[in-house]
Residue frames as a rotation matrix with the C-alpha (Angstrom) as fourth column:
UNK 1
0.607 0.794 -0.037 -0.03
0.794 -0.608 0.003 0.01
-0.020 -0.032 -0.999 0.03
UNK 2
-0.670 -0.742 -0.013 1.32
0.741 -0.670 0.049 3.46
-0.045 0.023 0.999 -0.89
UNK 3
0.554 0.787 0.269 -0.37
0.778 -0.605 0.167 6.72
0.295 0.117 -0.948 -0.07
UNK 4
-0.637 -0.695 0.333 0.79
0.525 -0.708 -0.472 10.34
0.564 -0.126 0.816 0.29
UNK 5
0.152 0.804 0.575 -2.25
-0.081 -0.570 0.818 11.24
0.985 -0.171 -0.022 2.38
UNK 6
0.988 0.109 -0.112 -0.63
0.091 0.178 0.980 10.02
0.127 -0.978 0.166 5.60
UNK 7
0.365 -0.915 0.173 2.77
-0.931 -0.362 0.051 10.35
0.015 -0.180 -0.984 7.26
UNK 8
0.677 -0.201 -0.708 4.98
-0.086 0.934 -0.347 7.34
0.731 0.296 0.615 6.52
UNK 9
0.798 -0.336 0.501 6.60
-0.538 -0.022 0.842 6.07
-0.272 -0.942 -0.199 9.68
UNK 10
0.547 -0.692 -0.471 10.24
-0.214 0.428 -0.878 5.06
0.809 0.581 0.086 9.34
UNK 11
0.158 -0.625 -0.764 13.22
0.761 0.570 -0.309 3.86
0.629 -0.533 0.566 11.35
UNK 12
-0.752 -0.518 0.407 13.83
0.164 -0.746 -0.645 7.36
0.638 -0.419 0.646 12.68
UNK 13
-0.084 0.799 0.596 10.37
-0.768 -0.433 0.472 7.19
0.635 -0.418 0.650 14.47
UNK 14
-0.286 -0.071 -0.956 11.24
0.164 0.979 -0.122 3.99
0.944 -0.192 -0.268 16.31
UNK 15
-0.953 -0.192 -0.236 11.14
0.253 -0.070 -0.965 5.47
0.169 -0.979 0.116 19.83
UNK 16
-0.666 0.746 0.005 7.83
-0.716 -0.638 -0.283 7.24
-0.208 -0.192 0.959 19.32
UNK 17
-0.105 0.605 -0.790 6.28
-0.645 0.563 0.517 4.17
0.757 0.563 0.331 17.61
UNK 18
-0.478 -0.134 -0.868 7.26
0.386 0.856 -0.345 1.73
0.789 -0.500 -0.357 20.40
UNK 19
-0.989 0.132 -0.061 6.02
-0.009 -0.472 -0.882 4.24
-0.145 -0.872 0.468 23.05
UNK 20
-0.388 0.910 -0.148 2.66
-0.921 -0.381 0.074 4.59
0.011 0.165 0.986 21.33
UNK 21
-0.066 0.388 -0.919 2.11
-0.326 0.863 0.387 0.85
0.943 0.325 0.069 20.80
UNK 22
-0.747 -0.296 -0.596 3.05
0.410 0.500 -0.763 0.18
0.524 -0.814 -0.251 24.45
UNK 23
-0.909 0.417 0.021 0.69
-0.324 -0.674 -0.664 2.85
-0.263 -0.610 0.748 25.72
UNK 24
-0.233 0.876 -0.423 -2.21
-0.951 -0.114 0.287 1.65
0.203 0.470 0.859 23.55
UNK 25
0.204 0.322 -0.925 -1.83
-0.389 0.893 0.225 -2.08
0.898 0.314 0.307 24.11
UNK 26
-0.799 -0.571 0.187 -0.76
-0.375 0.231 -0.898 -2.31
0.470 -0.788 -0.399 27.72
UNK 27
-0.533 0.679 0.505 -4.45
-0.539 0.188 -0.821 -2.97
-0.652 -0.710 0.266 28.65
UNK 28
-0.166 0.419 -0.893 -5.34
-0.908 0.287 0.304 -4.95
0.384 0.861 0.333 25.58
UNK 29
0.668 0.503 0.548 -7.11
-0.695 0.685 0.218 -8.27
-0.266 -0.527 0.807 26.49
UNK 30
0.806 -0.402 -0.434 -4.51
0.030 0.760 -0.649 -10.28
0.591 0.510 0.625 24.52
UNK 31
-0.153 -0.982 0.108 -1.51
-0.074 -0.098 -0.992 -8.99
0.985 -0.160 -0.058 26.37
UNK 32
-0.062 0.264 0.963 -3.33
-0.984 -0.175 -0.016 -9.09
0.165 -0.948 0.271 29.71
UNK 33
0.897 0.425 0.120 -3.96
-0.435 0.898 0.073 -12.75
-0.077 -0.118 0.990 29.13
UNK 34
0.690 -0.673 -0.267 -0.46
0.243 0.563 -0.790 -13.54
0.682 0.480 0.551 27.84
UNK 35
-0.547 -0.837 0.009 1.38
0.344 -0.234 -0.909 -11.42
0.763 -0.495 0.416 30.36
UNK 36
0.382 0.893 -0.240 -0.95
0.613 -0.050 0.788 -11.29
0.691 -0.448 -0.567 33.42
UNK 37
0.201 -0.360 -0.911 1.50
0.902 -0.294 0.315 -9.70
-0.381 -0.885 0.266 35.80
UNK 38
0.947 0.308 0.091 1.24
0.318 -0.867 -0.384 -5.92
-0.039 0.393 -0.919 35.25
UNK 39
0.522 -0.812 -0.263 4.90
-0.415 -0.511 0.753 -5.22
-0.745 -0.284 -0.603 36.24
UNK 40
-0.308 -0.626 0.716 6.21
0.349 0.626 0.697 -7.90
-0.885 0.465 0.025 33.85
UNK 41
0.374 0.532 0.760 3.91
0.899 -0.005 -0.439 -6.60
-0.229 0.847 -0.480 31.11
UNK 42
0.944 -0.067 -0.322 5.14
-0.069 -0.998 0.004 -3.00
-0.322 0.019 -0.947 31.60
UNK 43
0.083 -0.996 -0.025 8.72
-0.415 -0.058 0.908 -4.20
-0.906 -0.065 -0.418 31.23
UNK 44
-0.351 -0.264 0.899 8.15
0.432 0.806 0.405 -6.69
-0.831 0.531 -0.169 28.34
UNK 45
0.609 0.761 0.224 5.87
0.506 -0.155 -0.848 -4.80
-0.611 0.630 -0.480 25.96
UNK 46
0.688 -0.367 -0.626 8.37
-0.559 -0.818 -0.135 -2.26
-0.462 0.442 -0.768 24.70
UNK 47
-0.424 -0.878 0.223 10.91
-0.563 0.449 0.694 -5.05
-0.709 0.169 -0.685 24.06
UNK 48
-0.173 0.434 0.884 8.32
0.498 0.813 -0.302 -7.17
-0.850 0.388 -0.357 22.23
UNK 49
0.870 0.488 -0.072 7.34
0.213 -0.502 -0.838 -4.36
-0.445 0.714 -0.541 19.93
UNK 50
0.272 -0.833 -0.481 11.07
-0.801 -0.473 0.367 -3.61
-0.533 0.285 -0.796 19.33
UNK 51
-0.493 -0.465 0.735 11.53
-0.068 0.863 0.501 -7.22
-0.867 0.197 -0.458 18.30
UNK 52
0.248 0.699 0.670 8.67
0.721 0.329 -0.610 -6.93
-0.647 0.635 -0.423 15.73
UNK 53
0.436 0.057 -0.898 9.95
-0.186 -0.971 -0.152 -3.60
-0.881 0.234 -0.412 14.38
UNK 54
-0.595 -0.763 -0.251 12.40
-0.425 0.033 0.905 -4.92
-0.682 0.645 -0.344 11.79
UNK 55
-0.729 0.365 0.579 9.76
0.595 0.755 0.274 -7.21
-0.338 0.544 -0.768 10.27
UNK 56
0.371 0.893 -0.255 7.09
0.643 -0.445 -0.623 -4.51
-0.670 0.067 -0.740 10.27
UNK 57
0.229 -0.296 -0.927 9.35
-0.418 -0.890 0.181 -2.01
-0.879 0.346 -0.328 8.53
UNK 58
-0.774 -0.630 -0.069 10.45
-0.337 0.318 0.886 -4.54
-0.536 0.709 -0.458 5.99
UNK 59
-0.858 0.442 0.262 7.16
0.514 0.736 0.441 -6.26
0.002 0.513 -0.858 5.20
UNK 60
0.127 0.974 -0.190 4.47
0.973 -0.159 -0.167 -3.68
-0.193 -0.163 -0.968 6.07
UNK 61
-0.389 -0.141 0.911 3.62
0.320 -0.947 -0.010 0.00
0.864 0.287 0.413 5.62
UNK 62
-0.197 0.213 -0.957 3.30
0.967 -0.121 -0.226 2.00
-0.164 -0.969 -0.182 8.79
UNK 63
-0.363 0.157 0.919 1.32
0.400 -0.864 0.306 5.25
0.841 0.479 0.250 8.56
UNK 64
-0.491 0.206 -0.847 0.38
0.803 -0.270 -0.531 7.93
-0.338 -0.941 -0.033 11.14
UNK 65
0.587 0.802 0.112 -1.79
0.800 -0.554 -0.228 10.92
-0.121 0.224 -0.967 11.16
UNK 66
0.833 -0.461 0.305 1.31
-0.333 -0.859 -0.388 13.19
0.441 0.222 -0.870 11.61
UNK 67
-0.024 -0.976 -0.219 4.86
-0.146 0.220 -0.965 13.14
0.989 0.009 -0.148 12.77
UNK 68
-0.326 -0.081 0.942 3.79
-0.920 -0.200 -0.335 13.12
0.216 -0.976 -0.010 16.41
UNK 69
-0.715 0.097 -0.692 2.29
-0.058 0.979 0.197 9.68
0.696 0.181 -0.694 15.87
UNK 70
-0.590 0.610 0.528 -0.92
-0.787 -0.291 -0.544 10.42
-0.179 -0.737 0.652 17.67
UNK 71
0.502 0.676 0.539 -2.50
-0.415 0.735 -0.536 7.50
-0.759 0.045 0.650 15.74
UNK 72
-0.534 -0.738 -0.413 -0.99
-0.769 0.222 0.599 4.83
-0.350 0.638 -0.686 13.59
UNK 73
0.731 0.649 0.213 -2.10
-0.494 0.718 -0.491 2.03
-0.471 0.253 0.845 11.26
UNK 74
-0.474 -0.874 0.105 0.18
-0.622 0.417 0.663 -0.86
-0.624 0.249 -0.741 10.22
UNK 75
0.649 0.728 -0.220 -0.90
-0.592 0.302 -0.747 -2.50
-0.477 0.616 0.627 6.96
UNK 76
-0.498 -0.701 0.511 0.44
-0.127 0.642 0.756 -5.58
-0.858 0.312 -0.408 5.12
UNK 77
0.170 0.460 -0.872 -0.31
-0.953 -0.148 -0.264 -5.71
-0.250 0.876 0.413 1.36
UNK 78
0.051 -0.134 0.990 -0.85
-0.198 0.970 0.141 -9.41
-0.979 -0.203 0.023 0.80
UNK 79
0.906 0.332 0.261 -1.06
0.204 0.197 -0.959 -8.87
-0.370 0.922 0.111 -2.96
UNK 80
0.622 -0.707 -0.336 2.44
-0.776 -0.612 -0.149 -7.41
-0.101 0.354 -0.930 -3.22
UNK 81
0.699 -0.419 -0.580 5.21
0.022 0.823 -0.568 -9.67
0.715 0.384 0.584 -4.54
UNK 82
0.592 -0.487 0.642 7.71
-0.798 -0.240 0.553 -10.90
-0.115 -0.840 -0.531 -2.00
UNK 83
-0.230 -0.753 -0.617 10.68
-0.625 0.600 -0.499 -13.26
0.746 0.271 -0.608 -1.57
UNK 84
0.779 0.593 -0.204 9.38
-0.216 0.560 0.800 -16.27
0.588 -0.579 0.564 0.47
UNK 85
0.243 -0.742 -0.625 12.86
0.728 0.565 -0.388 -17.26
0.641 -0.361 0.677 1.54
UNK 86
-0.714 -0.514 0.475 13.68
0.149 -0.775 -0.614 -13.79
0.684 -0.367 0.630 2.84
UNK 87
0.065 0.822 0.566 10.22
-0.645 -0.398 0.653 -13.48
0.762 -0.407 0.504 4.42
UNK 88
0.814 0.305 -0.494 10.45
0.089 0.775 0.625 -16.72
0.574 -0.553 0.604 6.38
UNK 89
-0.177 -0.940 -0.293 14.02
0.717 0.081 -0.692 -15.84
0.674 -0.333 0.660 7.46
UNK 90
-0.604 0.037 0.796 12.77
-0.290 -0.941 -0.176 -12.54
0.743 -0.337 0.579 8.82
UNK 91
0.494 0.852 0.175 9.91
-0.545 0.146 0.826 -14.29
0.678 -0.503 0.536 10.66
UNK 92
0.625 -0.305 -0.718 12.27
0.527 0.844 0.099 -16.83
0.576 -0.440 0.689 12.14
UNK 93
-0.519 -0.831 0.199 14.72
0.503 -0.485 -0.716 -14.11
0.691 -0.272 0.670 13.25
UNK 94
-0.322 0.516 0.794 11.82
-0.588 -0.766 0.259 -12.18
0.742 -0.383 0.550 14.85
UNK 95
0.752 0.579 -0.315 10.54
-0.192 0.650 0.735 -15.33
0.630 -0.493 0.600 16.66
UNK 96
0.134 -0.771 -0.622 14.02
0.764 0.481 -0.431 -16.12
0.632 -0.418 0.653 18.05
UNK 97
-0.721 -0.389 0.574 14.47
0.034 -0.847 -0.531 -12.51
0.692 -0.363 0.624 19.29
UNK 98
0.066 0.855 0.515 10.99
-0.682 -0.339 0.649 -12.58
0.729 -0.394 0.560 20.88
UNK 99
0.732 0.194 -0.653 11.54
0.180 0.869 0.460 -15.91
0.657 -0.455 0.601 22.61
UNK 100
-0.209 -0.923 -0.324 14.87
0.734 0.071 -0.675 -14.76
0.646 -0.379 0.663 23.93
UNK 101
-0.616 0.080 0.783 13.25
-0.336 -0.926 -0.170 -11.63
0.712 -0.368 0.598 25.36
UNK 102
0.433 0.901 0.025 10.50
-0.492 0.213 0.844 -13.59
0.755 -0.378 0.536 26.98
UNK 103
0.561 -0.332 -0.759 12.92
0.561 0.826 0.053 -15.93
0.609 -0.455 0.649 28.65
UNK 104
-0.493 -0.863 0.110 15.36
0.552 -0.408 -0.727 -13.26
0.672 -0.298 0.677 29.75
UNK 105
-0.633 0.245 0.735 12.68
-0.484 -0.866 -0.128 -10.99
0.604 -0.437 0.666 31.34
UNK 106
0.384 0.721 0.577 10.67
-0.923 0.283 0.260 -13.80
0.024 -0.632 0.775 32.90
UNK 107
-0.614 -0.749 -0.248 13.04
-0.722 0.660 -0.209 -16.72
0.320 0.051 -0.946 33.83
UNK 108
-0.363 0.525 0.770 10.04
-0.514 0.577 -0.635 -18.54
-0.777 -0.626 0.060 35.29
UNK 109
-0.995 -0.092 0.032 9.12
-0.007 0.402 0.916 -19.31
-0.098 0.911 -0.401 31.68
UNK 110
-0.308 0.951 0.011 5.44
0.530 0.181 -0.828 -18.71
-0.790 -0.249 -0.560 32.43
UNK 111
0.233 0.347 -0.909 5.21
-0.482 -0.770 -0.418 -15.88
-0.845 0.535 -0.012 29.84
UNK 112
-0.684 -0.579 -0.444 7.10
-0.678 0.281 0.679 -17.91
-0.269 0.765 -0.585 27.30
UNK 113
-0.888 0.402 0.224 4.66
0.427 0.901 0.077 -20.86
-0.171 0.164 -0.972 27.58
UNK 114
0.007 0.908 -0.420 1.74
0.274 -0.405 -0.872 -18.43
-0.962 -0.109 -0.252 27.48
UNK 115
0.010 -0.012 -1.000 2.92
-0.811 -0.585 -0.001 -17.16
-0.585 0.811 -0.015 24.10
UNK 116
-0.943 -0.298 -0.147 3.48
-0.328 0.763 0.557 -20.71
-0.054 0.573 -0.818 22.85
UNK 117
-0.620 0.772 0.141 -0.02
0.586 0.575 -0.570 -21.64
-0.522 -0.271 -0.809 23.94
UNK 118
0.300 0.765 -0.570 -1.48
0.219 -0.637 -0.739 -18.46
-0.929 0.097 -0.358 22.43
UNK 119
-0.698 -0.711 0.079 0.37
0.199 -0.087 0.976 -18.73
-0.687 0.697 0.202 19.09
UNK 120
-0.394 0.571 0.720 -2.89
0.919 0.226 0.324 -18.90
0.022 0.789 -0.614 17.16
UNK 121
0.650 0.615 -0.446 -3.78
0.654 -0.751 -0.083 -15.46
-0.386 -0.238 -0.891 18.44
UNK 122
0.313 -0.673 -0.670 -0.53
-0.054 -0.717 0.695 -14.03
-0.948 -0.181 -0.260 17.18
UNK 123
-0.601 -0.758 0.253 0.20
0.167 0.191 0.967 -15.31
-0.781 0.624 0.012 13.75
UNK 124
-0.120 0.629 -0.768 -2.88
-0.775 -0.543 -0.324 -14.37
-0.621 0.556 0.552 11.66
UNK 125
-0.918 -0.319 0.236 -2.91
-0.136 0.812 0.567 -17.94
-0.372 0.489 -0.789 10.24
UNK 126
-0.160 0.957 0.241 -6.70
0.401 0.286 -0.870 -17.75
-0.902 -0.043 -0.430 9.97
UNK 127
0.331 0.268 -0.905 -6.28
-0.561 -0.715 -0.417 -15.54
-0.759 0.645 -0.086 6.81
UNK 128
-0.668 -0.730 0.144 -4.65
-0.296 0.439 0.849 -18.29
-0.683 0.524 -0.509 4.76
UNK 129
-0.439 0.578 0.688 -7.95
0.770 0.637 -0.044 -19.28
-0.464 0.510 -0.724 3.22
UNK 130
0.452 0.627 -0.635 -8.83
0.234 -0.770 -0.593 -15.68
-0.861 0.120 -0.495 2.13
UNK 131
0.850 -0.089 0.519 -8.30
0.496 -0.194 -0.846 -14.02
0.176 0.977 -0.121 -1.23
UNK 132
-0.002 -0.972 -0.237 -4.65
0.961 -0.068 0.267 -12.86
-0.276 -0.227 0.934 -1.67
UNK 133
-0.382 -0.032 0.924 -5.84
0.494 -0.852 0.175 -9.63
0.781 0.522 0.341 -3.22
UNK 134
0.673 0.669 -0.315 -6.12
0.507 -0.109 0.855 -8.20
0.538 -0.735 -0.413 0.22
UNK 135
-0.236 -0.660 0.713 -4.73
-0.411 -0.597 -0.689 -5.79
0.881 -0.456 -0.130 2.85
UNK 136
0.350 0.268 -0.898 -4.28
0.701 0.561 0.441 -6.96
0.622 -0.783 0.008 6.38
UNK 137
0.328 -0.131 0.936 -4.42
-0.444 -0.896 0.030 -4.46
0.834 -0.425 -0.352 9.20
UNK 138
-0.160 -0.554 -0.817 -1.98
0.506 0.664 -0.550 -5.51
0.847 -0.502 0.174 11.85
UNK 139
-0.472 0.007 -0.882 -2.34
0.840 -0.299 -0.452 -2.62
-0.267 -0.954 0.135 14.26
UNK 140
-0.017 0.410 0.912 -4.68
0.307 -0.866 0.395 0.40
0.952 0.286 -0.111 14.56
UNK 141
-0.114 -0.229 -0.967 -3.74
0.993 0.016 -0.121 2.41
0.043 -0.973 0.225 17.53
UNK 142
0.263 0.224 0.939 -4.82
0.164 -0.969 0.185 5.90
0.951 0.105 -0.291 18.83
UNK 143
-0.799 -0.597 -0.068 -3.16
0.211 -0.174 -0.962 7.48
0.562 -0.783 0.266 21.77
UNK 144
-0.256 0.774 -0.580 -5.68
0.964 0.252 -0.089 7.42
0.077 -0.581 -0.810 24.67
UNK 145
-0.367 0.073 -0.927 -5.39
0.412 -0.881 -0.232 11.28
-0.834 -0.467 0.293 25.13
UNK 146
-0.802 -0.006 -0.598 -6.27
-0.484 -0.581 0.655 11.74
-0.351 0.814 0.463 21.46
UNK 147
-0.801 0.557 0.220 -9.26
0.599 0.744 0.296 9.35
0.001 0.369 -0.929 21.25
UNK 148
0.049 0.914 -0.402 -12.63
0.737 -0.305 -0.603 10.79
-0.674 -0.267 -0.689 20.31
UNK 149
-0.140 -0.219 -0.966 -11.16
-0.309 -0.917 0.252 13.10
-0.941 0.334 0.061 17.60
UNK 150
0.835 0.531 -0.140 -11.97
-0.318 0.260 -0.912 10.91
-0.448 0.806 0.387 14.59
UNK 151
-0.050 -0.943 -0.328 -8.31
-0.924 -0.081 0.373 9.77
-0.378 0.322 -0.868 14.01
UNK 152
-0.554 -0.100 0.827 -9.12
-0.017 0.994 0.109 6.08
-0.833 0.047 -0.552 13.76
UNK 153
0.526 0.809 0.261 -11.85
0.355 0.070 -0.932 6.93
-0.773 0.583 -0.250 11.25
UNK 154
0.658 -0.293 -0.693 -9.55
-0.658 -0.671 -0.341 9.10
-0.365 0.681 -0.635 9.25
UNK 155
-0.487 -0.873 0.041 -6.77
-0.747 0.440 0.499 6.42
-0.454 0.212 -0.866 9.02
UNK 156
-0.382 0.406 0.830 -9.38
0.275 0.908 -0.317 3.65
-0.882 0.107 -0.458 8.22
UNK 157
0.696 0.683 -0.222 -11.00
0.000 -0.309 -0.951 5.75
-0.718 0.662 -0.215 5.47
UNK 158
0.166 -0.737 -0.655 -7.63
-0.928 -0.342 0.149 6.15
-0.334 0.583 -0.740 3.75
UNK 159
-0.769 -0.466 0.438 -7.01
-0.367 0.882 0.296 2.38
-0.524 0.067 -0.849 3.81
UNK 160
-0.111 0.803 0.586 -10.55
0.389 0.578 -0.717 1.51
-0.915 0.148 -0.376 2.74
UNK 161
0.689 0.337 -0.642 -10.56
-0.377 -0.590 -0.714 3.98
-0.619 0.734 -0.279 -0.09
UNK 162
-0.304 -0.871 -0.385 -7.16
-0.914 0.153 0.376 2.49
-0.269 0.466 -0.843 -1.35
UNK 163
-0.741 0.025 0.671 -8.65
0.018 1.000 -0.017 -1.03
-0.671 -0.001 -0.741 -1.12
UNK 164
0.272 0.951 0.147 -11.88
0.240 0.081 -0.967 -0.11
-0.932 0.298 -0.206 -2.88
UNK 165
0.453 -0.170 -0.875 -10.03
-0.768 -0.572 -0.287 1.52
-0.452 0.803 -0.390 -5.81
UNK 166
-0.509 -0.743 -0.434 -8.14
-0.856 0.489 0.168 -1.70
0.087 0.457 -0.885 -6.25
UNK 167
0.377 0.826 -0.419 -11.06
-0.695 0.552 0.461 -4.04
0.612 0.117 0.782 -5.48
UNK 168
-0.563 -0.733 -0.382 -9.19
-0.197 0.568 -0.799 -5.51
0.803 -0.375 -0.464 -2.51
UNK 169
0.571 0.591 -0.569 -10.46
0.423 0.383 0.821 -7.31
0.703 -0.710 -0.032 0.57
UNK 170
-0.192 -0.612 0.767 -9.30
-0.649 -0.507 -0.567 -6.08
0.736 -0.607 -0.300 4.03
UNK 171
0.450 0.283 -0.847 -8.76
0.383 0.796 0.469 -8.38
0.807 -0.535 0.250 7.01
UNK 172
-0.357 -0.557 0.750 -7.97
-0.591 -0.488 -0.643 -7.77
0.724 -0.673 -0.155 10.72
UNK 173
0.025 0.409 -0.912 -8.40
0.654 0.683 0.324 -9.25
0.756 -0.605 -0.250 14.13
UNK 174
-0.231 -0.020 0.973 -9.31
-0.632 -0.757 -0.165 -7.64
0.739 -0.653 0.162 17.43
UNK 175
-0.597 -0.051 -0.801 -9.40
0.495 0.762 -0.418 -9.02
0.632 -0.646 -0.429 20.96
UNK 176
-0.935 0.305 -0.184 -11.65
-0.035 -0.595 -0.803 -6.28
-0.354 -0.744 0.566 22.36
UNK 177
-0.408 0.843 0.350 -15.36
0.889 0.455 -0.061 -7.05
-0.211 0.286 -0.935 21.98
UNK 178
0.239 0.506 -0.828 -16.06
0.339 -0.843 -0.417 -3.34
-0.910 -0.181 -0.373 22.08
UNK 179
-0.550 -0.544 -0.634 -14.17
-0.401 -0.494 0.772 -2.89
-0.733 0.678 0.053 18.75
UNK 180
-0.678 0.228 0.699 -16.34
0.571 0.762 0.306 -5.39
-0.463 0.606 -0.647 16.88
UNK 181
0.420 0.907 -0.018 -19.27
0.741 -0.354 -0.571 -2.94
-0.524 0.226 -0.821 16.36
UNK 182
0.289 -0.368 -0.884 -16.85
-0.316 -0.908 0.275 -0.19
-0.904 0.200 -0.378 15.36
UNK 183
-0.785 -0.619 -0.032 -15.39
-0.265 0.289 0.920 -2.38
-0.560 0.731 -0.390 12.56
UNK 184
-0.345 0.760 0.551 -18.83
0.855 0.497 -0.149 -3.51
-0.387 0.420 -0.821 11.55
UNK 185
0.524 0.518 -0.676 -19.62
0.255 -0.853 -0.456 0.19
-0.813 0.067 -0.579 11.05
UNK 186
-0.181 -0.681 -0.710 -16.78
-0.668 -0.444 0.597 0.36
-0.722 0.582 -0.375 8.61
UNK 187
0.424 0.431 -0.796 -18.27
-0.900 0.300 -0.317 -2.54
0.102 0.851 0.516 6.70
UNK 188
-0.682 -0.719 -0.138 -16.37
-0.678 0.691 -0.250 -5.47
0.275 -0.077 -0.958 8.22
UNK 189
0.577 0.790 -0.207 -18.09
-0.633 0.592 0.498 -8.88
0.516 -0.156 0.842 8.79
UNK 190
0.114 -0.488 0.865 -17.14
-0.819 0.447 0.360 -11.44
-0.563 -0.749 -0.349 11.42
UNK 191
0.056 -0.225 -0.973 -15.42
-0.831 0.530 -0.170 -14.35
0.554 0.818 -0.157 9.72
UNK 192
0.315 0.038 -0.948 -14.54
0.379 0.911 0.162 -16.57
0.870 -0.410 0.273 12.66
UNK 193
0.670 -0.166 0.724 -13.58
-0.697 -0.478 0.535 -16.48
0.257 -0.863 -0.436 16.37
UNK 194
-0.101 -0.716 -0.690 -10.60
0.103 0.683 -0.723 -18.06
0.990 -0.144 0.005 18.08
UNK 195
0.416 0.328 0.848 -11.20
-0.760 -0.387 0.522 -18.90
0.500 -0.862 0.088 21.80
UNK 196
0.089 -0.484 -0.871 -8.59
0.225 0.862 -0.455 -21.35
0.970 -0.155 0.186 23.07
UNK 197
-0.944 -0.316 -0.100 -8.43
0.185 -0.252 -0.950 -19.31
0.275 -0.915 0.296 26.28
UNK 198
-0.280 0.912 -0.299 -11.65
0.957 0.289 -0.013 -19.24
0.075 -0.290 -0.954 28.36
UNK 199
0.357 0.413 -0.838 -11.44
0.601 -0.788 -0.132 -15.46
-0.715 -0.456 -0.530 28.92
UNK 200
-0.357 -0.548 -0.756 -9.97
-0.304 -0.697 0.649 -14.39
-0.883 0.461 0.082 25.54
UNK 201
0.487 0.495 0.720 -11.73
0.632 0.368 -0.681 -14.31
-0.602 0.787 -0.133 22.15
UNK 202
-0.703 -0.582 -0.407 -10.09
-0.001 -0.572 0.820 -13.15
-0.711 0.578 0.401 18.93
UNK 203
0.464 0.886 0.015 -12.57
0.185 -0.080 -0.980 -11.73
-0.867 0.457 -0.201 16.50
UNK 204
-0.655 -0.690 0.306 -11.43
0.364 0.066 0.929 -12.30
-0.662 0.720 0.208 12.98
UNK 205
0.358 0.832 -0.424 -13.08
0.184 -0.508 -0.841 -9.80
-0.915 0.223 -0.335 10.59
UNK 206
-0.611 -0.495 0.618 -13.11
0.677 0.078 0.732 -9.24
-0.411 0.865 0.287 6.85
UNK 207
0.094 0.564 -0.821 -14.27
-0.268 -0.780 -0.566 -6.30
-0.959 0.273 0.078 4.62
UNK 208
0.202 0.023 0.979 -15.07
0.712 0.683 -0.163 -7.45
-0.673 0.730 0.121 1.16
UNK 209
-0.834 -0.545 0.087 -13.91
0.434 -0.551 0.713 -5.81
-0.341 0.632 0.696 -2.04
UNK 210
-0.460 0.695 -0.553 -16.28
-0.522 -0.715 -0.465 -3.26
-0.718 0.074 0.692 -3.56
UNK 211
-0.362 0.271 -0.892 -16.90
-0.903 0.136 0.407 -5.51
0.231 0.953 0.195 -6.51
UNK 212
-0.902 0.025 -0.431 -17.59
0.116 0.976 -0.186 -8.66
0.416 -0.218 -0.883 -4.39
UNK 213
-0.326 0.884 0.335 -21.36
-0.741 -0.459 0.490 -8.85
0.587 -0.089 0.805 -3.98
UNK 214
0.264 0.433 -0.862 -21.77
0.092 0.878 0.469 -12.31
0.960 -0.203 0.192 -2.45
UNK 215
0.869 0.081 0.488 -21.77
-0.461 -0.227 0.858 -12.66
0.180 -0.971 -0.160 1.35
UNK 216
-0.268 -0.963 -0.011 -18.43
-0.830 0.237 -0.504 -13.55
0.488 -0.126 -0.863 2.95
UNK 217
0.420 0.439 -0.794 -18.67
-0.036 0.883 0.469 -17.17
0.907 -0.168 0.387 4.01
UNK 218
0.339 -0.208 0.918 -18.43
-0.924 -0.255 0.284 -17.42
0.175 -0.944 -0.279 7.79
UNK 219
-0.414 -0.565 -0.713 -16.11
-0.329 0.824 -0.462 -20.18
0.849 0.043 -0.527 8.98
UNK 220
0.595 0.716 0.366 -18.10
-0.652 0.164 0.740 -22.35
0.470 -0.679 0.565 11.28
UNK 221
-0.441 -0.695 0.568 -16.57
-0.892 0.407 -0.195 -24.43
-0.096 -0.593 -0.800 14.14
UNK 222
-0.489 0.232 -0.841 -16.96
-0.210 0.904 0.372 -28.21
0.847 0.358 -0.394 14.01
UNK 223
0.482 0.756 0.443 -19.56
-0.670 -0.007 0.742 -29.53
0.564 -0.655 0.503 16.40
């Protein structure tokens, strides 16, 4: 995805980007479940986002409303050509760094095993059956002090207009049930849910391409 309507976040914005993601996701249901201890979560989250940064900058586009990074959206263009060997090497490197960070900062290994158990919440593998002519939104984050100003809507509108012009699907996942209705307002439909944890549900959502008239098939769980 390429647009000149938003500020393109780069390596020089690393500190601000990690600070924003940490602030926005410290109370996210996913990280509260995977890192239940608040002190450990406060220490680990910046390191985890730092581990992901190389892969995000290489394989995704990160846009913000301005250089202050009051709100950001991280988008992966699944239709773009890529080198599979390089891609999987980057993923492996990111995984190794993340695991090392989890073990170093929580020697009890509790957090490490939580991440192993919760891997289906973290890898977006549910999208493998979807059309490849698709954008995947990895993060949408608005600084708490800037919420209510329409920043999320502004970022989403840019991405949706880009997708509609190219007849692309959009996929995303959220772990906050309060966000489901917001995304439905943007035209997303619930595709499936992941609920391996009793108190954590991942809502997998898809917005169909403008030319796609048929309903999106909802993936049903086996009885």
